[in-house]
N, C-alpha and C positions, 0 to 999 in steps of 0.2 A: 513618877507623880501621872505621866501623858497614859504609861500602860493602864495604871493603873485605873483611870476614867475611862478607858476604852473598854476596859473589862465590865467594867460597871453600867456603860451604856450597853451592851450587847447583852448584859444579864437584862435587865429593865425592857429591851427589845423582845424578846424570850417571855418575860413574864408577861406583858403586853399580847402578844400572838398568842397564848395558852389563853389569857382570862377573856379574849373576841372571841375565840372560838371553843365555848366552854359547853357544848352538843356533847351529846353522848355518843362514844365511837364502838364500833368494832373492829376487831383485827383479823387479817390475814395471813399467817407468815407461813414457813418452811423454807423449802429448797427446792432447785430445779440446777440438776446435775447436767453438764457438760453444756453450760451455757453462757459461759464467760464473758461479761460486754453486751451480752443481751440486755435488753430494755422488755422491764416486765409491765404490764400495766394491769390495773384492777380499773373495772368499768360498770356500770350500773347501766343493767340492759331493762329501761324505763318503757311504759307504752308511750311514750313518745319519741324516743330510739336511743341510743347509745351513749352514754354520756362517762368521760373518764373522769375517776376520781385520786387516783395516786400512781406513781410510779417509781420504779426503782431502775439504776445499771447494776447487772447482776456482777458479781467477783469471783472469784475463783471457785469458794467453796458453795456457791450458788442459793447463799441464803438469804432471805429476805422477809419485811415485815411493811404489809402495808394497811393502811388503815382508811374509813371511810366513817360518815354519820351515821348512825343507827337509824332504819325506817320505821314508819310507825308501825306499817305491816308487815308480815312476809312479803320482800322484794328477792329480784334473781340478779346473781350479777355473775361476772365470767374473769379469770384471768388471763390475759393475751402476751402471744410473744409474735409479731407477725399477722398471719391468719389464721392462727393456730390457736385454739379457746377451751377452757376449764368453769364448765358452768355450775355455779352450786346455788345458796339463798343464806339471808341472813335474816331475823327476827331481832334480833336483840343485843346486848353488849357483850358479846362473845367472841371467842378465838379463837376459828379457823384455821387447822393445819393441812397445809397440800405437799403432798412429795412427791416429785416428777423428774424426768429429764428430759431432755432437748428434744433429741431424735422421737420418742415416743411421745412425751408432752400429754393429749387428753385421752391417749388413747390406752396409758397404761401410768393410773397414778394412785394415791390413798387420801384418804378426806379424814379428816377425824375433828370432831367438836361440835357435827352441826348434822342430827339425823339426816334431814332431808336432805344435804348436798350428800349424804350416801345412796339415799333413794332416788337421785335424780343420774348420780353416779351409774346405779342400776339402770337407768330408763337408757341412757344416752349409749351404753354399752348395747343394750338389745335393739335400739333402734339402729344401731350402726352395722350390726350382724343382720337385721330384719334389711334394711337398704338392700346389702350387700346378695340377700340370697334373690329378691325382686327381681336385682338388674341381671344375675346372672341366670334366671328363667328367660327373661325375657329375650337374652340374648342368644340362647338354646335355639340353636338351627335345625335342631332334631323335632321340636314339637311343633304340631300344627300351631297355628294363630288362634282357633279356639280352644286345644290343649293348655297355651297358655294365658289367654285369660280366664281360665276356669283355674289354673296353679297359683296365679296373682293373687283371685279373689279370694281361694280357700285361706293364704297365707296372710293377707290382710287381713280376714276375719279371725283368725287364729291367734295374730297378732293383736287386734284391738281386744278381744274377749281380756288376754293376760293385762292387759293397760287396764280394763274393768276390775278383773277381780283382784289385782294385786296391788296397787295403784290408787285407781279411782275411788271404789266403792269402801275400800277398806278404810278412807280415812279421809274424806272429802274436803275437811278444811287444812287440809295440808298445802303446806308450798309444791309440795312433790305430785300431788293430784291435781293443782293447778297446772301444772310444768307437762302432766301426762296428756290431759286432754287437751292444754294447748299445742300441742308440740303439730310439728309440720314435719314431712318425712320428703326423701325426695326419691325420683329415679328416673329411668331413661325419655321419659317425658315429661320431666324438669319437679321443680317444688309444689309438695300442694299440700294442704290440711287435713291430718289424717282426722279426727271426729269435725263432721261438718252439720253442724244443728242445722245451716238453714236448707238444706235437702234431703236428710236423715233423721228420720221421727227416734231412732233409739241412740244417735247423736244426742238429739237433744236431753235425754234423760241424763246424758252423763252430764251434760252443763247445768244442768238444772241441779243436780248434785253436787258439786261443785258450789254453783250460786251460792244454793239457802245453805250451806255450811260455810261460808264464808260472809253472809250478809248477817250470819247468827253472830261468827267472832270478830267480823272486821268491818262493821255496815259504813262506815264512814271512806273505805278506801279506795281509789281511781277503781283498781283493777276489780273492786267486787264491784260496781258500777259496770265496769264493762263486761263482765263475763254472766252479768244479772239484764244486760240488754241483749246479749246474744242468744241466752236461752229464752228471753221472752219472744225475741225474734223468728226464733225456731221454732217453738210452740206456735204462734200464730203463720207462719207459710208452711209449714208439715201439717196442720190441722183438716180434716176432712172439707172436703168445701160444701157449702151451705147454701141455700136458697136466697140468703138477705140480699138486697141490692145495693151496691156501695153510688154514693151519693157523693160529685165533689163539691167540695168549697170553691163558689162562684166568685170571690175575692183572689183564691190564686191562678183564674185564669188569666191571662195578658190578651193584650187588644188583639195580638196577632192570631190568635186562634190554639194556644201553646200554655202549657201549664209552663210557666220563667222557672229558670233553678238558676240561684244563685251560689256556686260553693269554689272553696278554695281548690288554686291549684299548687303543684309542687313546691312553687315559690310562695305561696301564699297571697297570690294575687286571684281576687275573685272575678270567677267567670259564667258568664248567663248565657243562655241558649237563645235569648231573645238579640246580643248582639251580632250574630252569623247570618241575620235575616239575610236573604239575597244567593246562600249557599245551600246545597242540598246538605242535610245535616243525618247523621248514624247516631242517635242517642242509644248509649249501650250501658245497660246497667250489667256489673261484672264482677266477681271476688278475686283476686288474684292468688289468692290462697286455696285455690282449688286444682285440682290435677289436670283436668281439660283446657284450666287459662292459658298456660302456654301456646297450645298448639290453636285455640280462638286468636288471640292476639299475632301468631302467624297468617294467619287468615284475612284477620284485621289490615295486617300489614300490605299486604298483598293488594286490598280494595284499595288502598288508601295510597300507593306509591303509583297505582295504575291512572284513578281518578280524580285526585285531589287539585290538578294542575288543572280541572277541567269543573270544579267549584263544590268537592266533596269533603266534608270536614266532619272528623269524629268529635265527638265530646262526650268521654267514657266516663262513666260511675264507677268509682269503688266502693263497698262499703265494709271495705276489711277491717278489721280490728286496730290490727295495727299497724298503726303509722309509720315506723318505720320501716316496717315489712312494704307496706303500700309505697313510697317515695321511691325505695330500693327497685321495684318491681316496676316502677313505670319512667323513670329516668333517664330510660332511652328512646322510649315511644314518643314519636315525630307527632301525635294528636293531642286535645285537648283533656289531660286527665284530672280526673277531680275527685274529694274524698269527700264520702258520705256515713261517715263513722258511725250514724245511729240511722240509717235509713230512711230519714225525711223523705227524701227524696224519691226512693225507691217507694215507698208508702203510697204519696202522694199521686205516684202513677199506676199503682196498683200493683206491683210488680211481686207474683206470687212465689214466680220461680226465678233462679239465676242460671246462667244468665239472659236476660232477655232485652232487643232491640227492639226500636221504633225509630220509622224513615219522618224526617221532617222534612216537606217542600224547601222552594228556593222563598214562600210567602211566610215563612213561618208556621206554615200547619201542620196539623197532624197525619201523616199521610196512613201511615199503616204500621202494626204491631208485628214481630217474628213468628206468631206462631199462628198469624193469618197468613203471612207469603205461601202462594202455592206453586209460583213458578221457582226462583233464587232471590237471595237477597241482592246479588251483581246486577240480575235482571230488572228488579225493581229500581236501584239507584240509575239505572241506565236512562230508565225511561222518563227519569227526572230532572235529567243533567241537559 
């Protein structure tokens, strides 16, 4: 009798769990060979960062079946073992089947059940080959520096043209078009954004095509808002210069003579410029997802290490759209790193090109803009310390 009651209790608990989770699900199933006892994770790669949805410890046969709630618009997900990832997309109550093996995993797998995921697989393979070619050219000691630059630029142009012709313009409303236009690539200098609408007028056209299509199909989606914002900012920043005089809103100007900023740092704490009165401040507007960013931050690090004890502080404003990428990029930087995803602070300071920096003196007065420096950034900072 006791066993019967226990069985009934278990059935009731299972029924309750199912009733509480009545949202439609998608399924990712398949096989990972040679991966016995490995933990396989299903992760949602959202705009706010990576979120774990489901997991399974693989058995001898490597079979798995993982589930997640269906997103309201196309979203991006990953299967992960350790630091290896297989990227794919989901947009309905579908079943995606992925077959691979642990030694190869993301480099050799099959995906069925979702056309966008197949296209994303193609993009990932092309991207990997492209990055390897770039690194090989940059390490080719038989080429002169000028030849390396020309070769790399030609390869980048060819790769971007293929992305435009085969993935972006052919179906701008698709998940794989979004994935293609937002992809980051890496070379010996680090990770950077392949299509950068903030400094390339041609790249704006790619963002605008995807933004327009997504706004028509998924007008209320966060990703639509994100890519539309990027396209609009790109149009504004790459537009031909005009004679229009820009006027500052007097209410934004603090009593200290600067336009105060109030932005969250990596821990969510709001940091202001006005709190740094008494220090020489390098106010730097940047985008981490740019090719030149690693080298620029290296220079910033040298300045910071050399002059921080003498009163220098760096207040670095990132306009990266990907919050997770921003946090990852600045988590080991010693200065104040804040986020301005909508570029409102950059617009307030009339920043047209990235990166751009300003020097603020100990009285919180704006001294100089980087494009007005006639000597060097370091020498101007030294004058104020």
